[in-house]
C-alpha positions as CSV (number, residue, x, y, z in Angstrom):
1,X,26.0,3.0,-112.6
2,X,28.1,1.1,-110.0
3,X,31.5,1.2,-110.8
4,X,32.8,-2.0,-112.0
5,X,35.0,-4.1,-109.3
6,X,38.4,-5.5,-109.4
7,X,39.0,-9.0,-109.3
8,X,40.7,-8.6,-105.6
9,X,37.3,-6.9,-104.3
10,X,34.9,-9.8,-106.1
11,X,37.1,-12.7,-104.7
12,X,36.9,-11.7,-101.1
13,X,34.7,-14.3,-99.4
14,X,34.9,-12.8,-96.0
15,X,35.9,-9.4,-94.5
16,X,38.8,-9.3,-91.8
17,X,38.0,-6.9,-88.8
18,X,40.7,-5.0,-86.8
19,X,42.2,-7.1,-84.4
20,X,43.1,-4.0,-82.6
21,X,42.5,-0.2,-83.1
22,X,46.0,1.0,-83.3
23,X,48.8,1.2,-85.5
24,X,51.6,-0.6,-84.0
25,X,54.1,0.8,-86.0
26,X,53.3,4.2,-85.3
27,X,53.0,3.5,-81.4
28,X,56.9,1.9,-81.9
29,X,58.2,5.5,-83.5
30,X,55.7,7.3,-80.7
31,X,53.9,9.0,-83.7
32,X,49.9,9.6,-83.8
33,X,47.9,8.4,-86.9
34,X,44.5,9.8,-88.6
35,X,42.8,7.0,-89.5
36,X,43.1,3.1,-89.8
37,X,43.1,0.7,-92.4
38,X,43.0,-3.2,-92.0
39,X,44.7,-5.7,-94.3
40,X,41.7,-8.1,-95.8
41,X,44.7,-11.1,-96.5
42,X,46.5,-11.0,-93.2
43,X,45.0,-8.7,-90.9
44,X,47.5,-6.3,-90.4
45,X,46.4,-2.6,-89.4
46,X,48.1,0.5,-90.6
47,X,47.7,4.2,-90.7
48,X,46.3,5.7,-93.6
49,X,48.1,8.1,-96.4
50,X,46.4,11.1,-94.2
51,X,48.9,10.1,-91.5
52,X,52.6,10.7,-91.5
53,X,54.0,7.3,-91.5
54,X,51.4,5.7,-94.4
55,X,52.0,2.4,-92.8
56,X,48.8,0.8,-94.6
57,X,50.4,2.0,-98.2
58,X,53.6,0.7,-96.9
59,X,52.5,-2.6,-95.8
60,X,50.9,-3.2,-99.2
61,X,54.5,-2.2,-101.2
62,X,56.2,-4.9,-98.9
63,X,53.7,-7.5,-99.2
64,X,51.6,-7.1,-102.0
65,X,48.5,-7.8,-100.1
66,X,46.2,-5.1,-102.4
67,X,43.2,-4.9,-100.2
68,X,42.3,-2.9,-97.0
69,X,39.1,-1.8,-95.3
70,X,38.6,1.0,-93.2
71,X,39.0,0.3,-89.5
72,X,37.4,3.3,-88.8
73,X,33.5,3.4,-86.7
74,X,30.7,3.4,-89.4
75,X,32.8,3.6,-92.2
76,X,32.0,0.2,-94.3
77,X,34.5,0.3,-97.9
78,X,37.2,-1.2,-99.1
79,X,40.4,-0.2,-101.3
80,X,42.7,-2.2,-103.8
81,X,45.8,-0.9,-104.4
82,X,46.8,-2.8,-107.2
83,X,43.4,-1.7,-109.3
84,X,43.1,1.4,-107.3
85,X,39.7,0.4,-106.6
86,X,36.8,1.4,-104.3
87,X,33.8,-0.4,-103.2
88,X,31.5,0.5,-100.5
89,X,29.7,-2.7,-98.6
């Protein structure tokens, strides 16, 4: 059975790819990251929650942009922070 998708995920009309494969905030701090996520509303690239700084989640809290996609090669999934909903594509 396929999980029910939230309105934020079903409302996407296109997917935004990462313009860069770096977390600018981590670079500015001299830190590293584990994985990258790309905001589907504005294209911001931030590090994941397994990373020390959790910049993707901080971006959601600051902007309320709810959906990110993995920016990792070979990964094709979306996450909605607001509804805690996951979808593969």
